[in-house]
LOPAKOL-697763 format. One record per atom (N, C-alpha, C, O): x, y, z. Coordinates in steps of 0.2 Angstrom, whole numbers, plus 2048, in hexadecimal, padded with zeros to 3 digits. Last residue first. Layout:
BEGIN
XYZ
...
***
This chain:
BEGIN
7808BC7E1
77B8C07DE
77C8C17D6
7788C57D3
78C8B57E3
7858B17E2
7808B57DF
77C8B37DA
7948BF7E4
7958BB7DE
78F8B77DD
78D8B57D8
7908C57F0
78F8C97EA
7908C47E4
78C8C57DF
7938BB7F9
78C8BC7F8
78B8C07F2
7868BF7EE
7A18BB7F8
79E8B57F6
7978B67F5
7948B37F0
7A48C87FD
7A68C67F6
7A28C07F3
7A08C07EE
7A08C680A
79C8CA806
79E8C97FF
7998C97FA
7AA8BC80F
7A38BA80E
79F8BF80A
79B8BD806
7BA8B9808
7B68BE80B
7AE8BC809
7AC8BB804
7C28AA80E
7BF8AE808
7BA8B380B
7B68B180F
7C88A2817
7C98AA818
7C68AD812
7C78B3811
7C4895814
7C289881A
7C28A081A
7BE8A381D
7CC894808
7C5894808
7C289780E
7BD89A80E
7D989680D
7D689B807
7CF89A807
7CB89F806
7DA88C816
7DB893818
7D8897813
7D489C815
7DA88180D
7D5882812
7D5889815
7CF88B816
7E6883806
7DF883802
7DA884807
7D5888806
7EF882810
7EE88980D
7E8889809
7E488E809
7EE875813
7ED87A818
7EB880815
7E7884817
7F286F806
7EC86E809
7EA87380E
7E487580F
7FF874805
7FA876800
7F3874803
7EF879802
80586F811
805877810
7FF87880B
7FC87D80C
80586280E
801864814
80086C813
7FB86E815
80D861803
806860802
802862808
7FC865807
819863809
817868804
80F867803
80C86C803
81A857810
81A85E814
81786380F
813867811
81C84F805
81684E809
81585480D
80F85780E
828853800
8228547FC
81C853800
8178577FF
83084E80A
830856809
829857805
82685C806
82D841809
82B84480F
82B84C80E
82684F811
83383E7FD
82C83C7FE
829840804
824843804
840841800
83D8447FB
8358447FC
8328497FB
843836809
84383D80B
840842806
83C847808
84182B801
83D82C806
83D833809
83883680B
84C82D7F8
84582E7F6
84082F7FB
83B8327FA
85682B801
8568317FE
84F8327FB
84C8387FB
85581D806
85382380B
85382A807
84E82E809
84E8157F7
8528157FE
85081B801
84B81E800
8458157ED
84C8177EC
8508187F2
85481D7F2
83980F7F1
83C80D7EB
84480F7EB
84880A7EA
82D8147F8
83180F7FB
83580B7F5
8348057F4
82381E7F9
82A81F7F6
82F81A7F8
83581C7F9
81781A7FC
81B81C801
82281E7FF
82681F803
8128177EF
80E81B7F3
81281E7F9
8118247FB
81A80D7EB
81B8147E8
8178197EC
81981F7EC
8168027F3
81D8057F4
81E80C7F1
8218107F3
8088027ED
80A8037F4
8118057F6
81280A7F9
8098007DF
8068067E2
8088077E9
80980C7EB
80E7F47DA
8127FA7DA
80F7FF7DE
8138047E0
8037EB7DC
8097EA7E0
80E7F07E0
8127F07E4
7F97F27D4
7F87F17DB
7FF7F07DF
8007F37E4
8007F07C7
7FE7F77CA
7FD7F77D1
7FF7FB7D5
8007E27C6
8067E67C7
8057ED7C9
8097EF7CD
7F27E17C5
7F57DE7CB
7FC7E17CC
7FE7E37D2
7F07E67B9
7ED7E97BE
7EF7E77C5
7EF7EA7CA
7F77DE7B0
7F97E57B1
7F67E87B7
7F97EC7BB
7FA7CE7B7
7F77D27B2
7F97DA7B4
7FB7DB7BA
8087C47BA
8047C97BD
8017CD7B7
8047D07B3
8097B37B5
80B7BA7B4
8067BF7B7
8007BE7B5
80A7A57BD
8047A97BB
8077B07BA
8077B47C0
8107967B9
81279C7BB
80D7A17B8
80C7A17B2
8097867BE
80B78B7B9
80D7927BD
80C7937C3
80977C7C7
80477C7C2
8067817BD
8047807B7
8167727CE
8147797CC
80F7787C6
8107757C1
8117677DC
8147687D5
81276F7D3
80C7727D5
80B7637E7
8117677E8
8147697E1
81976C7E1
7FF75D7E8
8057597E6
80B75D7E7
81075A7E8
7F57667ED
7F475E7EE
7FB75B7ED
7FD7577F1
7F77727EA
7F77717F1
7F676A7F2
7F67687F8
8027777DD
7FC7737DF
7FD7717E6
80276E7E8
8077877DC
8097817DD
80377D7E0
7FF77F7E4
80A7957D1
8057917D5
80778A7D5
8087867D0
8147A37D4
81479C7D1
80F7987D5
80F7977DB
8147B47D0
8117AE7D3
8127A87D0
8117A77CA
8207C07D1
81E7BA7CC
81B7B57D0
81E7B17D4
81F7D27D4
81F7CB7D6
81D7C67D0
8197C87CC
8287DF7D4
8247DC7CF
8247D47D0
8297D17CE
8317E37DD
82B7E57DE
8267E27DA
8207E17DB
83D7DE7D8
83B7DC7DE
8347DE7E0
8317DB7E5
83F7E57CC
83C7DF7CC
83A7DC7D2
8367D77D3
8457F17D2
83E7F17CE
83B7EA7CE
8357EA7D0
8517ED7D8
84C7F17DC
8457F17D9
8407F17DC
8547DC7D3
8557E37D3
8507E77D7
84B7E47D8
8517CE7D5
8567D17D9
8577D87D8
85B7DB7DC
83F7CA7D6
8457CA7D3
84B7CD7D8
84A7CE7DE
8347BE7E0
8367C57DE
83D7C57DA
8417C07DB
8267B47E0
82D7B57E0
82F7BC7DD
82B7BF7D9
81A7AC7EA
81B7B27E6
8237B37E6
8267B47EC
81179E7E9
8177A07EB
8197A67E6
81A7A67E0
8027977EE
80579C7E9
80B79F7EC
80B7A27F2
7FB7887EE
80078C7F2
8037917ED
80678F7E8
7EA7857E9
7F17867E8
7F57897EE
7F278D7F2
7DC7847EA
7E077E7EA
7E777F7E8
7EA77A7E5
7D77917EA
7D478C7EF
7D97857EF
7D97827F4
7E579C7E8
7DE7997E6
7DC7947EB
7E07937F0
7EB7AC7EE
7EC7A57EC
7E57A37E9
7E17A77E7
7E97B87F5
7EE7B87EF
7F07B17ED
7F57B07E9
7E07B57FF
7DE7B97FA
7E37B97F4
7E17BA7EE
7E07A3802
7E27AA804
7E17AE7FE
7DF7AC7F8
7DE7967FE
7D879A800
7DA7A1802
7D57A5803
7EE78F802
7E778E7FE
7E2792802
7E1792808
7FA79D805
7F7796806
7F0795803
7ED79A801
8067A67FE
7FF7A6800
7FD79F800
7FD79B7FB
8167AC802
8127A6800
80B7A7803
80A7AA808
8227B87FC
81E7B6801
81A7B07FE
81A7AF7F8
82F7B87F5
82D7BE7F9
8277BC7FE
8287BE804
83D7AF7F1
8367AF7F3
8347B57F7
8387B77FC
8467B37E2
8467B27E9
83E7B27EB
83A7B57E8
84D7AC7D3
8497B07D7
8497AF7DE
84C7AA7E0
8557A47CB
8587AA7CD
8537AF7D1
8557B57D2
84879C7C2
84E79C7C5
8517A37C6
84F7A87C3
8397967C4
83B79D7C3
84279E7C6
8437A17CB
8387897C8
83578B7C2
8377927C0
8367947BA
83F7897D4
8427857CE
83F7877C8
8427877C2
83778F7DC
83D7937DA
84178F7D4
8447927D0
82D7857DD
82B78C7DA
8327907D8
8327927D2
83377B7E3
83177A7DC
82F7817D9
8307817D3
8367807F0
83B77E7EC
83977D7E4
83D77F7E0
8297847F5
82E7897F4
8347877EF
83678A7EB
8237777F5
82077D7F1
8257827F0
8267857EA
82B7717FF
82A76E7F8
8287747F3
82B7747EE
82877880A
82F778807
82F776800
8337787FC
81A77680C
81C77D80A
82377D807
825780802
81676980F
81576B808
819772806
81A773801
81576581C
81B763818
81B765811
81F76480D
80376481D
80A765821
80F76281C
80E75C81A
7F876C813
7FB765814
802766817
807769814
7EB776815
7F2776815
7F476F817
7F376D81C
7DC77180D
7DF773813
7E7772812
7E976E80D
7D47797FF
7D8774802
7DC775808
7DF77B808
7C4780800
7CB781800
7CF77B803
7CD778808
7B87777F6
7BA77A7FC
7C277C7FC
7C57797F7
7B377B7E4
7B57767EA
7B777A7F0
7B87817F0
7B27817D9
7AC7827DE
7AE77E7E4
7A977D7E8
7BD77F7D2
7BB7867D3
7B67867D8
7B678B7DC
7CA7757D2
7C37747D4
7C077B7D7
7C177D7DC
7D677A7CC
7D37747CB
7CC7737CC
7C87707C8
7DB7897C6
7D77867CB
7D47807C9
7D077F7C4
7E178F7BB
7E578B7BF
7E17877C5
7E47837C8
7D87977B5
7DA7917B1
7DE78D7B5
7E07877B3
7D67A27BE
7D179D7BD
7D37977BA
7D17917BB
7DF7AC7C0
7E17A57C3
7DC7A07C2
7DD79A7C4
7DA7B77B9
7E07B47B7
7E27AD7BA
7E57AA7B7
7CC7B77C0
7CE7B87B9
7D47B47B7
7D47AF7B4
7CB7B67CD
7C67B37C9
7C77B37C2
7C57AF7BE
7D77BC7D2
7D57B57D3
7D07B27CF
7D17AC7CD
7D47C97CD
7DA7C57CB
7D97BE7CC
7DA7BA7C8
7C97CD7D5
7C97CC7CD
7CE7C87CA
7CD7C47C6
7CF7CD7E1
7CA7C87E0
7C97C77D8
7C77C27D6
7D87D77E0
7DB7D07E1
7D57CB7DF
7D77C67DD
7CF7E27DF
7D47E07D9
7D77D97DA
7D77D67D5
7C87E27EB
7C57E07E5
7CA7DF7DF
7C87DA7DA
7D47E47F4
7D07DE7F4
7CC7DD7EE
7CC7D77EB
7DA7F07F0
7DE7EA7EF
7D97E47EF
7DB7DF7EC
7D67FD7EF
7D27F97EB
7D57F27EB
7D47EE7E6
7DF8057F6
7D88047F9
7D47FF7F6
7CF7FC7F8
7E98077ED
7EA8027F2
7E38017F6
7E37FB7F9
7E38107E4
7E48097E1
7E58047E7
7E27FF7E8
7E481B7EC
7DE8197EA
7DE8127E7
7DA80D7E9
7F281D7EC
7EE81C7F2
7E78197F1
7E58147F4
7F581F7DF
7F78197E2
7F48177E9
7F28127EA
7EF82C7DD
7ED8267D9
7EF81F7DD
7EB81B7DD
7F58347E7
7EE8337E7
7EC82D7E3
7E88297E6
8038327E3
8018307EA
7F982F7EA
7F782A7ED
8028387D6
8058317D7
80282F7DE
8008297DE
7FE8457D9
7FA8417D5
7FC8397D6
7F78357D6
80884A7E1
8018497E4
7FD8457E0
7F98417E3
81284A7D7
8138467DD
80C8447E0
80A83F7E2
80D8547CE
80E84D7CC
80F8487D2
80C8427D1
80C85F7D7
80685C7D3
8078557D1
8038517D3
8158677DD
8148607E0
80E85D7DD
80C8577DF
8148737D6
81B86F7D7
81A8687D9
81D8647D7
8078777D8
80A8757D1
8108717D1
81186D7CD
8068797E6
8028747E3
8058727DC
80486C7DA
80F8847E7
81187D7EA
80D8787E7
80F8727E6
80888D7DF
80E88B7DD
8108847E0
8138807DC
7FB88E7E5
7FB88C7DE
8028897DC
8038857D9
7FF8927F2
7FB88C7F1
7FB8897EA
7FC8837E9
80589E7EF
8098997F1
8068927F1
80988D7EF
7FA8A57EA
7FF8A47E6
80489E7E8
80689A7E4
7F28A57F6
7EF8A27F0
7F58A17EB
7F589B7E8
7FB8AD7FE
7FA8A6800
7F78A27FA
7F889C7F9
7F98B97F8
8008B67F8
7FF8AE7FA
8038AA7F7
7EC8BB7FA
7EE8BA7F3
7F58B77F3
7F68B37EF
7EC8BD808
7E88B8805
7EB8B67FE
7EB8B07FC
7F48C980A
7F68C280D
7F38BC809
7F68B7808
7F48D37FB
7F18D1801
7F48CA803
7F78C67FF
8038D87F3
7FC8D67F3
7FA8D47FA
7FE8D47FF
8118D97F2
80D8DF7F3
8068DE7F3
8028E37F3
8138CC7E5
8168D07EB
8118D67EC
80E8D97E7
80E8BD7E0
80D8C47DF
80F8C77E6
80C8C67EB
8188B07DA
8148B27E0
8148BA7E0
8198BE7E0
8188A57CD
8188AC7CF
8148AD7D5
80F8AB7D6
8188987C7
81B8997CE
81C8A07CF
8218A27D3
81789D7B6
8168987BB
81A89A7C1
82089D7C1
8128AE7B1
8168A87B1
8158A37B7
8128A57BC
8088B87AF
80E8B97B4
8138B47B3
8198B57B6
8018B07A4
8048B77A4
8098B97A8
80F8BB7A6
7FF8A37A7
8028A57A1
8058AC7A1
80A8AD79E
7F88A07B3
8008A07B3
8038A27AC
8098A37AC
7EB8A17B0
7EE8A67B4
7F58A67B4
7F98AB7B5
7E98957A9
7E889B7A6
7EB8A17A9
7ED8A67A6
7ED88B7B4
7F088C7AD
7EF8927AA
7F48957A8
7E488A7BF
7EA88E7BF
7ED88F7B8
7F18947B8
7D98827BB
7D88897BD
7DE88D7BD
7DE8937BB
7DF8767B7
7DB87A7B2
7DA8817B4
7DA8867B0
7E58737C3
7E98747BD
7E58787B8
7E887D7B5
7DA8717CB
7DE8767CD
7E38787C7
7E487E7C6
7D48667C4
7D086C7C4
7D58727C6
7D48777C3
7DE85C7C8
7DD85E7C1
7D98647C0
7DB8687BC
7DD85C7D6
7E385E7D3
7E28607CC
7E58657C9
7D08587D9
7D285F7DB
7D88617D7
7D98677D6
7D084B7D3
7CB8517D0
7CE8587D2
7CE85C7CE
7D98467DC
7DB8467D5
7D684B7D2
7D984F7CE
7D18477E8
7D884A7E8
7DA84B7E0
7DC8507DE
7C783E7E6
7C58467E6
7CC84A7E6
7CC84F7E3
7CE8327E6
7CB8357E0
7C983C7E0
7CA8407DB
7D18327F4
7D68337EF
7D48357E8
7D78387E5
7C48317F9
7C78377FA
7CE8387F5
7CF83D7F3
7C28247F5
7BE8297F2
7C18307F3
7C18347EF
7CB81E7FE
7CC81D7F7
7C88227F3
7CB8257EE
7C582080A
7CB824808
7CD823801
7D08287FE
7BA817808
7B981E809
7BF822807
7BF827804
7C180B808
7BE80D802
7BC815802
7BC8187FD
7C580B816
7CA80B810
7C780D80A
7CA811806
7B980C81D
7BE81281D
7C3811818
7C5817815
7B57FF81A
7B1805818
7B580B818
7B5810814
7BE7F781F
7BE7F7818
7BA7FE816
7BB801811
7C37FF82E
7C27F982A
7C27FB822
7C4800820
7C580B835
7BE809834
7BE80382F
7B880182D
7D1811837
7CF80C83C
7C880A83B
7C4808840
7D481782B
7D181B831
7CF817837
7CA81983A
7DB810822
7D380F822
7D0813828
7CA812829
7E8814821
7E580F81D
7DE80F81C
7DB810817
7EC81C82C
7ED81E825
7E981A820
7E781D81B
7E9813836
7E581A836
7E681D82F
7E181F82C
7F2809834
7EB808834
7E680E833
7E180E82F
7FE810836
7FC80D82F
7F580C82F
7F280D829
7FD814844
7FD81983F
7FB816838
7F781A834
7FD807849
7F780B84A
7F7810845
7F1812842
80A803845
8057FF842
7FE803843
7FA80383F
81180D84C
81180D845
80C809842
80980B83D
810808859
80D80E858
80C80F850
80781184D
80C7F6858
8107FC85A
80C802858
807802855
8027E885D
8037EE858
8077F385C
8067F5861
80A7D9863
8057DE863
8077E385E
80C7E385A
81A7D786B
8147D4869
80F7DA867
8107DF86A
82B7DA866
8257DC86A
81E7DA867
81D7DA861
8387CF866
8337D2862
82D7D4866
82A7D086A
8417C986E
8417D086D
83C7D3869
83B7D9869
8447BA865
8457BE86C
8457C586A
8487C7865
8377B485A
83E7B685C
83E7BA862
8397BE864
82D7A585E
82E7AC85D
8357AF85E
8387AD863
835796858
83179A85D
8317A185B
8357A3857
83D78E851
83678D850
832790855
82C78E857
84B790851
84878E858
84078C857
83D78985B
84F795845
853791849
85078E84F
853788851
84579D840
84679783D
84B792840
84C78C83F
8397A584A
8417A4849
84279D846
83F798848
82B7AE844
82E7A7847
8357A7845
8377A783F
81E7B9846
8257B8844
8287B2848
8277B184E
80E7B8842
8127B5846
8197B4844
81B7B183F
7FF7C0842
8057C183F
80A7BE844
80B7C084A
7EE7BB840
7F47BC845
7FA7BC841
7FB7B783C
7DE7C283B
7E47BF839
7EA7C083F
7E97C5843
7D37C983D
7D37C3840
7DA7BF83F
7DB7BA842
7D47D4835
7D47D583C
7D57CF840
7D77CF845
7D37CF828
7DA7D182A
7DA7D2832
7DF7D0835
7C97C1827
7CA7C8826
7D17CA82A
7D37C682E
7CD7B0820
7CB7B5826
7CD7BC824
7D17BD821
7CE7A6817
7CC7AD815
7CA7B181A
7C57B581A
7D379C81E
7D779E819
7D57A5817
7D97A9814
7CF79E830
7CE79B829
7D279F824
7D57A4826
7D57A383B
7D179E83C
7CE79B836
7CC795836
7E77A6836
7E07A8838
7DB7A2839
7DD79C838
7F87AC834
7F37A7835
7EC7AA837
7EB7B0838
8077AF82D
8007B282E
7FB7AC82F
7FA7A982A
8177AE831
8127AA82F
80B7AE832
80A7AF838
8267B282C
8207B682F
81A7B282D
8187B2827
8377AD831
8317AC82D
82B7B0830
82B7B0836
8477B1833
8417B1836
83C7B1830
83C7B482B
8567B4834
8537AE832
84C7AD835
84B7A983A
8577C582D
8587C0833
8547BA831
8507BA82D
8557CE823
85B7CF827
85C7CA82D
8607CB831
8497CB81D
84E7CB819
8557CB81D
85A7CA81A
83C7BF821
8407C5823
8467C581F
8497C081D
82F7B9817
8367B881A
8397BF81C
8387C3818
81E7B2819
8237B7816
82A7B681A
82A7B381F
80F7AB816
8157AA818
81A7AF815
81A7AF80F
7FD7AA81A
8037AD816
8097AB81A
8097AA820
7F57A0820
7F27A481B
7F87A7817
7F87A6810
7F279182A
7F7796827
7F479A821
7F079781D
7E6791837
7E978E831
7ED79382E
7ED79982F
7E178D848
7E4791843
7E678E83D
7E978883D
7DE783851
7D878684D
7DB78B848
7D678E844
7EB78785C
7E678285A
7E0786856
7DE78B859
7FA78C85C
7F479085B
7EE78B858
7ED78B852
80478485D
803789863
7FD78C862
7FB790866
80477D851
803779858
80177E85D
7FE77C862
808787849
801785849
7FF78184F
7FA781851
81678784C
81278D84D
80B78B84D
80778E852
81A77A848
81B77C84F
816782850
814783856
81777B83A
81477683E
814778846
80F777849
821784836
819786835
81578183A
81178383D
82C77D839
82B78483D
82478583C
821788841
82B773830
82C771838
82A77783B
827777841
82C779824
826776826
82677482D
820774831
83977E824
833783825
82D77F827
82978282B
84577682E
841776828
83B77B829
83877B82F
850782837
84C77C837
84877C830
84778182D
861787836
85A788834
856782834
85877D831
86F784837
86B78683D
86478683C
860786841
87478382A
87377D82E
86F77E834
86C779837
875790826
86F78C823
86E786827
869783828
87A79B833
87B79682D
87579282C
870792830
87A7AC838
8787A5839
87A7A1833
87C7A482E
87A7BB842
87D7B783D
87B7B083E
87A7AD843
8747CB845
8747C4846
8777C1840
8777C383A
8747DA84E
8767D7848
8767CF849
8797CD84E
8667DE858
86D7DD857
86E7D9851
86A7D584F
8597EA855
85B7E3855
8637E3854
8667E6850
84E7F685B
8547F4859
8567ED85A
8547EA85E
8407FD859
8417F685B
8487F4858
8497F0853
84280A856
83D80885C
83E80185E
83D7FF864
84A80A84B
84C80E851
84880C857
84B80B85D
843802842
84A800844
84C80484B
85080184F
837809841
837802844
83E800846
83F7FD84C
83C81483A
83A815841
83980E844
83B80E84A
84080E82E
845811832
843812839
84681183E
834809829
83980582A
83E80882F
841804834
82C816828
82A81082C
83080B82E
83180A834
82D822822
83381F825
83181A82A
83481982F
82082481D
826824818
82C82181B
83081D818
819825829
81981E826
81E81E820
82081881E
81A83282D
81E82D830
81E82682D
82382382E
811837822
818839823
81C834827
822833825
804832823
80982F81E
81083181F
81582E81D
7FE83A82C
80083382E
805830829
80982B82B
7FD845825
80184582B
80383E82D
80883D830
7F6841819
7FD844819
80184481F
80784381F
7EA83D81F
7EE83881B
7F683B81A
7FA83781B
7E6849824
7E7843829
7EB83E825
7F083C828
7E4850818
7E985381E
7EB84D822
7F084C824
7DA849812
7E184980F
7E684B814
7EC849814
7D084C81B
7D284581B
7D9845818
7DD84081A
7CE85A818
7D085881F
7D285081F
7D784F823
7CC85980A
7D285D80D
7D385A814
7D9858815
7C1854802
7C6850804
7CC853809
7D084F80B
7B885F800
7B5858803
7BB854805
7BA85080A
7C08697FC
7BD86A802
7BB863805
7BB86180B
7C38657EE
7C88667F3
7C58667FB
7C88627FF
7B78647E8
7BB85E7E9
7C085F7EE
7C285A7F1
7B38727EA
7B086D7EE
7B38667EE
7B38627F3
7BD8797E2
7BC87B7E9
7B98757ED
7BB8737F2
7BD8737D5
7C38737D9
7C28747E1
7C48717E5
7AF8757D2
7B286E7D2
7B886E7D6
7B986A7DB
7AF8837D2
7AB87F7D7
7AE8787D7
7AE8757DD
7B98867C8
7BA8887CE
7B68847D4
7B88837D9
7B28817BD
7B887D7BF
7BA87F7C6
7BC87B7CA
7A888A7BC
7A68837BD
7AC87F7C0
7AC87B7C4
7AF8967BA
7AB8957C0
7A988E7C2
7A988C7C7
7B48947AD
7B88957B3
7B58947BA
7B78917BE
7A88937A6
7AC88D7A7
7B188E7AC
7B28897B0
7A48A07A7
7A089B7AA
7A38957AB
7A38917B0
7AF8A77A1
7AD8A87A8
7A98A37AB
7AA8A07B1
7B989D796
7B38A1797
7B28A279F
7B389D7A3
7CA89F793
7C589B796
7BF89F798
7C08A579B
***
């Protein structure tokens, strides 16, 4: 590589890294407990084992009606199901397109149509950590800014490989020079750990950036893939008709046999359309459980208008979040993700140390 080319790549690596290092350190530190989000929730909010029969459960429409009666002026937006207890989670808001900050998350026991006993109201510590990791508590502006930092990370990784590859040919990869200065040893460790964690860092950086684009990706999907299913594109959002939820669930599962309901999006929600209830079904295997199949149910009649296969960009979005936190292979994969996260903290910290500790006279001579 020519000296001029080397200097150019060095500048790209230095400045792309410096721009995002402090923010990536924050993301790495907040991401570490989020890898074990489920385990921490179980420790901080222990629940006794429950047993129930189907005969004890009330109709879902009755439970939804009871919840909305306690919240005048609210409309249903999303509905999901707990896997380990007879509880549905109804998300409501003042309108179907309400911003996330205006939404209310309502866990409801299907046996009593009331909030489950022992559920702590409000946001817990892990919810605050998640909000900090997601958007630095700055809303969409913070979310898009962190997406840009993710792109800076990708540039820093690629430029780091370009710079390290020529130097790794002679001594070999993962060589740490002995008997050299402390700064040179840190440089070697920075390169070695960065090389070992390169693929993981690239995956986390790319999936994190994809996650920040959830709203525009979903808006494109609604305008593109769902357009042929919308009866009245310019009409108002159809209000939720009481008694329709159970019909929509039954008809959707009949259209895709052997599936399970993951969540429901009511008319006007981001993952639905103005005149449909979208029922998202998942498969039985660990992989197919992440790839959802939406079934569009007419909000007027309850009949299935069609199964809308997810396009590649929506599949990428749905896979990005669990892959970002290593939520695929159980506890073993989470431990691996945590170790790699710690390694990335070392890489970021050592990179900052190397830049701050760079000899100033040498920098002035190089400019001359």
